[in-house]
C-alpha positions as CSV (number, residue, x, y, z in Angstrom):
1,X,83.9,72.6,110.4
2,X,86.1,69.5,107.7
3,X,84.7,66.3,108.4
4,X,88.0,64.5,106.9
5,X,90.3,63.7,108.4
6,X,93.0,65.4,106.1
7,X,90.9,68.7,106.0
8,X,91.5,68.9,109.5
9,X,95.0,68.3,109.6
10,X,95.4,71.4,106.9
11,X,93.3,73.6,108.9
12,X,95.4,73.1,111.6
13,X,98.6,73.5,109.9
14,X,97.4,77.0,107.7
15,X,96.6,78.3,110.8
16,X,100.3,77.5,112.5
17,X,101.4,79.3,109.3
18,X,99.7,82.5,109.6
19,X,100.7,83.1,112.6
20,X,104.4,82.5,111.6
21,X,103.4,84.7,108.9
22,X,102.2,87.3,110.8
23,X,104.7,87.8,113.4
24,X,107.1,87.5,110.7
25,X,105.7,90.2,108.9
26,X,105.2,91.9,112.0
27,X,109.2,91.8,112.9
28,X,109.7,93.3,109.2
29,X,107.6,96.6,109.7
30,X,109.4,97.3,113.1
31,X,112.5,96.4,111.9
32,X,111.6,99.4,109.5
33,X,110.3,101.5,111.7
34,X,113.3,101.5,114.2
35,X,115.2,102.6,111.1
36,X,113.0,105.6,110.6
37,X,113.1,106.5,114.1
38,X,116.7,106.6,113.8
39,X,116.6,108.8,110.9
40,X,114.4,111.1,112.1
41,X,116.7,111.5,115.1
42,X,119.7,111.8,112.9
43,X,121.7,108.8,114.3
44,X,123.9,107.4,111.5
45,X,125.2,104.9,113.5
46,X,122.1,103.5,114.7
47,X,120.6,104.2,111.6
48,X,122.9,101.8,109.4
49,X,122.9,98.8,111.8
50,X,119.1,98.7,112.0
51,X,119.1,99.1,108.5
52,X,121.2,95.9,107.8
53,X,118.7,94.7,109.8
54,X,115.9,95.5,108.2
55,X,117.2,94.7,105.2
56,X,118.2,91.1,106.3
57,X,114.5,90.5,107.2
58,X,113.3,92.0,103.9
59,X,115.2,89.6,102.0
60,X,114.1,86.4,104.3
61,X,110.6,87.5,103.8
62,X,111.1,86.9,99.9
63,X,112.6,83.9,101.0
64,X,109.8,82.5,102.8
65,X,107.4,83.8,100.4
66,X,106.1,86.9,102.5
67,X,107.0,89.2,99.6
68,X,107.4,89.2,96.0
69,X,111.2,89.9,95.0
70,X,109.6,93.8,93.4
71,X,107.9,94.9,96.6
72,X,111.6,93.8,98.7
73,X,113.4,95.9,96.3
74,X,111.3,98.5,96.6
75,X,111.3,98.7,100.5
76,X,114.8,97.8,100.5
77,X,115.7,101.2,97.8
78,X,113.6,103.5,100.3
79,X,115.3,102.5,103.5
80,X,118.6,103.3,101.5
81,X,117.3,106.3,100.5
82,X,116.5,107.4,103.8
83,X,119.3,106.5,105.7
84,X,122.0,108.4,102.9
85,X,119.9,111.7,103.5
86,X,121.4,111.9,106.8
87,X,125.2,110.9,105.7
């Protein structure tokens, strides 16, 4: 455990950030999974609405620095290709 006051504060803020990042990543992964489930059910309407939500969350992850730009582009491209298979 740290003895310096500022380092104790950093430990606390780092933990808060870690939990926020984990929550946001989990929400993003769940949205991606929901798109895949809608595609499996061949439900185009649900797939497109879920795709919009997932793309939004991926873009937010890039803005927040949780994902790199290329990783986000790859995820969005793969999801779009998946939804296009039922169009």
